[in-house]
N, C-alpha and C positions, 0 to 999 in steps of 0.2 A: 643233721639239723642242729642239735645241741651244740656241737663244736662251732658251727658257724655263728650261732646266736652269741656265744661267749666272745668269739673273735670280733663281731660287730660292736658289741658293747665296749670292748677294749679299744676298738678302732675309733670310736666316737670321741676322740681327743684324750682318752685315757685319764679322764678327770672325774672327780666326785661331783654328784649332782648339786647344782645350786638352784634353790627355789625360794620364791617369796621375796620378802623385803629385807632391807638392811636392818640389822638388829637381831636376826635369828642366829643360832649357833654357827660359828665359823666352820666352813668345810675343811676337810683335811687338806694339807698342802700337797701340791703335785710333786711326785718324785721325778726329778730331772736326770737325764743321762748326762755324761761328761761333756757332750758337745751342745748342750742346751743351757740357756741362761735366762733369767728373768730380765726383761728389758726395763729400763728406768720408767716408772709410771708415777706421775704426780697426781695426787687427789685434788679435786676441785669441788667443793660443795657449793651448789648454786640453787637458788630458789626457783620455783616454778613461775615466778613473775617475769623472768627473762631480764632481770636488771643487772647489767654488767656482764662482762665475759669472765670466765675463770682466770685466776691468777696464772695458771699454768700456760695460758696463751702468750704470756709475756716472757716466758723462759725459753730454754733451748730444747726441752723435751718435745718430741713429735707425737708421742702417744700419751694421752692424758686419760685419767679416770674421772669421769664426770658423773654427777648424781642429779636425778630429776625426781622431784616430789610428784607422785601420781595421785590425783584425786580419786581415781577409780580404785586404787589399792589402799589409799590412805597411808602411804608410806613412801620412802625413797627407794628408787631402783637405780642400779649402777649401769654404766656403759663405758666402753673404751672408744676413744676417738682418735684416729690418726689424722694429723695435720701434715700436709706436704711440706717439703723444704721451702723456706722463704715464705711461709704462709703470711698473707697480708689481708687485713680487713678491707683493703681497697680493691681486691680481686674476688670475683664470684667463682666458687668451685663446685663442680658436680659432686654429688654425694652417693656413695655406695653403702647401702644398708646390708651388712653382712651377718649372717646368722649361724651360730655354732651347731654342732651335732648333739645328739642325745647324751646327757651327762656332762656337757661342756659348761663353760663359763664365758662371761662377756669378753674376757681377754685371751681366750683360747687361740684365736687366729694370730695373735701377736706373740704370746709367750710360748706357744707350742709349735706354730707353723711359721712364725716370723714373716708374715706377709708384708709388714712395714718395710723390711729390708729389701724385698723384691720390688715394692712400689718405688722406693727411693731410687733403686738402680734403673728401673725402666723410665722414670721421669728424667733422670740424668742422661740416659741414652736417647731421649726424645721419642721413645716408643709409645708412651702414654702421656696424656696431659695431666697436670697436677689435679688431684682429687682428694676429697675427705672420705675416710672410711669410718663408719659408725657401726660398732658391734654391741648391741644392747643385751642386757639381761632379759630373758623371757622364760626362765625356768625350763622345765621339760614340757612345755605347753603345746608344742607344734604350731604356735602362733594363732591359735583359734580362741574365740570366746567360748567358755564352758562353764557349767554350773554343776554343783554336787548332785549326784543321782541321775544325771542326764544319760550316762553310760557306765558300764562296769569298769571301775578303775583298776587297771592291771597291777597297781601298787606303786608306781613311781612316776606317774604323770603329774603335772601341776595344773590345778584347776583355777580359773578366774578369767577376767575380761582382758586377756592378753592382746587380742586383735585390736580392741579399742585403745588400749595403752599405746601400741606400736603405731597405729594409724592416726589416732586423734590427739595423742599427747606427745609422743616422741618426735614425730616428723615436724609438727609446728615448733616444738622447742628447739630443734636443731636449726631450723630456718631462722628463728629469732636470735639464737645464741652464737651462731657462726656465720661466716660469709659464704653463702650458698647460692647456687643456681636454684631458684624456687620453681621453675617450670619442669614439667615431667621429662622433657628432653635431657635434663641433667640430674635425674633421680633414678637409681637402679636398686634392685634387691636381689640378693643371692644367698646361698648357704650350702652346707654339706650335710648329707644324711638327713636327720630330722630338719635341719636348716634348709636343705634342698626342697623338701616337702613344704615347709613354711613359706619359702620364697615363691614357690609355684602358687600356693594357696593365696597369699597376699597379693601377688602380682595379677593373678587371673581374676580375683575379686575386686581389685582396684586398678584397672588398666589406665585410668585417667591420671593416676598418681605416678606410675612408673613407666619408663620407656623400655627398659631391659630387665629380663629375669634370667638368672643363672641357677640351674639345679645341678649340683655336683654330687653324684652318687645318691640321688634323692630316694628317700624312703617312700615307696609307692606300693600299692596293692591292687590286684585285679581279681581277687577271689578265686585264683587257681591254686593248685596243690603246691605250688612253689612259693606261695606267700610266706614272708618272714614276719615274725613278731605279730602274730594274729591278735594277741591281747590288745596291743596298741591300735591295731586296725579296727577291732570291734568296739573299742572305746570311742575312737574318732567317728566311726560310721555306725552309731548305735541304732539308728533307724534310717529309713530311706530318705527322709527329709534332710537329716544331717549329712548323709552321703552326697545328696544332690548339691549341697552347698559347700562341701568340704573336699570332695574327691577331685583331684586335678583332671582325671579322665572325664568325669561328668562336666566339670567347669569348661573344659575345651569344647564340649559339645554345645553348651548353653550360653557362654559368654561371647561377646564381641572382642576378639583379641587381635584383630588384623593390624593394629598399630604397634603391637609388642614385638620385640626381638627376644628370642628364647634360645638359651644355650644349655644343652644337656650333655653330660659326660658321665662316664663310669669306668672303673677299672675292669678289664676284660675278665678277671677272675672273681669279680664281685657278683654275688647271686642276685643283686638288685639290677644288674645291667639289662636283663631281659625286660623288666618293667619300664625302665627308663627309655629303652629303645622303642617299646610299644607306644609310649606317650609321644615320642618324636614322630613316629609314623602317623599317629592321629593328628598331630598338629600340622604336619605336611599336607595331609589329606584335606585340611580345612583352609589351606592356603596361608597359614601363619608362618612368619619368618622364623624358622627353627633350625638350629644346627645340632648335629650329633657328633660327638668327638670322643670315641672310646680310645683308651690307651692302656698299655700293660700295667697291671697292678690289682690290688684288692681294695677292701673297704677300710682304709686305714690312713694315718697321717703321712706315711711314706708316699702313698699315691697322691694325696692332695698337695703335699709339698712340691711334687714334681710338676704339678699343673698350675701353680700360682701365676706364672707368667702368662699362660694362655688365658686364665681367668681375667686378669687385670687388663689384658689387651682387648678382650671381648667387651668389657665394661667401658673402657675409656681410651680406646686407641687414639693416637694422636692425629686425628683427622678433623678435629674441631667440633666443639660444642659451643653454640653461641651463648655468650655470657650475658 
């Protein structure tokens, strides 16, 4: 168990935790292997008023670092935004909100997994339609609203109104600031590990906002002896009321999810595969459009990298989203 816990933390993008607002001490820089490199990222400081687009949109970079002032946090929070080749304000693009794993950062999907390169290739090959990918900073919050003292902090979670930020501030900002499909048919949410949990939580609680939910190696619990990271579980589900509103198993029972498409996958050597498959079975029993796609691998970047093409094809296969 201890060895697996260490491996899972290392697998969640092998990055130092980023929490809170811009202006706090800088995290340690990621140590890169010889075959990895930092992609060009251009910063763009933009107000919450939605006045004008970042200068980065006028350049050649396809991944920009954008900043949004959050009224709920009273500070700026960062995000990475992928713009498809030949991005044009005259075209409306679907948006994938992509959430990193525990200990990750808003740019992890790009600097560590290089999803932008896979997206470029699939668009060029005509396998997916052009789309925007937004990966926001949400700390180690699991995407929920939380307050101090609500549950016992295991020591590394981030507490605050993160759900409100993501749903009520980030999404409207992206729709103002970029050329997006604003209907739910063109809005998707997904993530890996903690991000997989967060995608299920947000998608199941807000099915009128999202049409597709992807949970990749999602962190899930069913209170069996095989549960991992029980400190995080007990913080999230500190009482029955919180569990009813946060547990994807409970939400699948209580929410109307028939209009959602759900994609669940996990490495066959991942101890979380058991829980993810159980959720798939529950969704199937409820008549919800759910896919289960296990593949060889563990709970790490090697596995997620191997599945990026499958992920993107699920979210935006080139069979048309009405613009």
